[in-house]
Each structure stands twice: as C-alpha cells, then as structure tokens.
C-alpha positions as CSV (number, residue, x, y, z in Angstrom):
1,M,-0.3,0.0,-0.1
2,A,1.4,3.5,-0.9
3,A,1.7,5.9,1.8
4,D,-0.5,9.4,1.8
5,Q,0.8,11.4,0.0
6,I,-0.1,15.5,-0.6
7,G,1.9,18.5,-2.4
8,P,1.3,21.7,-4.4
9,N,0.1,22.2,-7.5
10,K,1.9,23.9,-10.2
11,G,2.0,27.2,-9.9
12,A,2.9,27.2,-5.9
13,N,4.3,30.7,-6.2
14,V,2.2,32.8,-7.1
15,I,2.6,36.7,-7.2
16,S,-0.6,38.7,-6.8
17,T,-1.4,42.5,-6.7
18,E,-3.3,44.0,-3.6
19,G,-7.0,43.3,-4.1
20,E,-7.0,40.6,-6.2
21,S,-8.2,36.9,-5.7
22,V,-5.7,34.1,-5.4
23,R,-6.2,30.8,-5.4
24,L,-3.6,27.9,-4.2
25,S,-4.1,24.5,-4.5
26,C,-2.5,20.9,-3.5
27,S,-3.5,17.2,-4.9
28,Y,-3.2,14.5,-2.8
29,D,-3.5,10.5,-2.8
30,T,-4.6,8.0,-0.3
31,S,-6.2,5.0,0.2
32,S,-7.9,6.2,3.4
33,S,-11.6,6.4,3.3
34,Y,-11.7,9.5,6.0
35,V,-9.7,12.6,5.1
36,R,-9.6,15.5,7.0
37,L,-7.8,18.4,4.9
38,Y,-5.8,21.3,6.4
39,W,-4.4,25.0,5.4
40,Y,-1.5,26.5,7.4
41,K,0.4,30.1,6.6
42,Q,3.4,30.6,7.7
43,Y,5.5,34.2,8.1
44,L,9.3,34.0,7.8
45,N,11.0,33.0,10.9
46,K,7.6,32.1,12.6
47,E,5.6,29.3,13.6
48,P,2.8,27.8,11.1
49,Q,-0.4,29.2,11.9
50,Y,-3.7,27.0,11.3
51,L,-6.0,28.4,8.9
52,M,-8.7,25.5,8.9
53,W,-10.1,22.0,7.5
54,K,-12.6,20.4,5.9
55,D,-13.0,17.2,5.4
56,A,-13.1,15.8,1.7
57,G,-15.8,15.8,-0.6
58,S,-18.6,17.9,-0.8
59,W,-20.3,16.4,2.5
60,G,-17.8,17.8,4.5
61,T,-17.6,20.5,7.3
62,T,-15.7,23.2,7.3
63,G,-13.3,24.3,10.6
64,T,-14.2,28.1,10.8
65,P,-10.8,30.7,9.6
66,A,-10.3,33.8,11.7
67,D,-10.5,35.1,8.3
68,P,-13.4,35.5,6.1
69,R,-11.3,36.1,3.0
70,F,-9.9,32.7,3.6
71,Q,-12.4,30.3,1.5
72,M,-11.4,26.4,1.6
73,T,-13.2,23.5,-1.3
74,T,-12.4,20.1,-1.2
75,S,-12.7,17.1,-3.7
76,E,-11.9,14.0,-3.4
77,T,-8.0,14.7,-5.3
78,F,-7.1,18.2,-4.5
79,T,-7.6,20.9,-2.0
80,E,-8.3,24.6,-2.6
81,L,-7.4,27.6,-0.9
82,T,-9.3,30.9,-1.9
83,I,-7.9,34.4,-0.3
84,T,-10.2,37.3,-1.8
85,S,-8.7,40.7,-2.1
86,V,-5.4,40.0,-1.1
87,T,-3.2,42.3,1.3
88,L,0.2,42.5,1.5
89,S,0.3,40.5,5.2
90,D,-1.4,37.9,3.3
91,S,2.1,37.6,2.2
92,A,3.9,34.2,3.7
93,L,4.6,30.4,2.8
94,Y,1.1,28.3,2.8
95,Y,1.0,24.6,3.7
96,C,-1.6,22.0,2.6
97,A,-2.0,19.1,5.2
98,L,-4.0,15.8,5.0
99,R,-4.9,13.4,7.9
100,A,-6.3,10.2,6.7
101,G,-7.6,7.5,9.3
102,A,-10.3,6.6,11.8
103,Q,-12.7,9.8,12.8
C-alpha cells in the first residue's frame, strides 16, 4: 500500500496585486476513506499558523476561518484555498496537510 501523499500543484509560487483573489491548490493521494485536509500559513522566521480544515468531498464541514476572506474547497483528489482581496500581510508560505484514517 502506498503512503498518503499531498503536495502543491503547478504554480505554487504565486505573485499577486493587492485587492485581487488568489487560489492555492494541492493534490493528494490516499487509500483512506476518511480524509481531513488542513491549510496553514507561515511568516518568515515564525511558527506556522492554522487557517482552517475541511473533510474531503462535498459532504464535509469546515473549521471556521479566523478571516472570512479565506475560503476552502475540497474534492476526492485536491484541496484549494482561495484568498479574496489579498493584502500585503497575506504574503507568507502556505501549507496544505492531510490527516487520513479513522474519524
């Protein structure tokens, strides 16, 4: 059995202008029927900050983000983070993560 994997899609380095919307996405592969996906952001020389989570697929629920400009979608193979009206303070390294296994 292959290990669970997740990673950024093409275009992982995103450059934007303030006020625009940005989409970040990751694809994942797992044999588990239960998958929870997470997004984090990390500023230079700081600890990663949790943004939100969602169960994979349309049936999932979402952990409430601290900032309503951040929205997350998921499918059986990818997760996407959309940031609307980006600002300079959104400049950071963003991580996607998955948790696969029993609920």
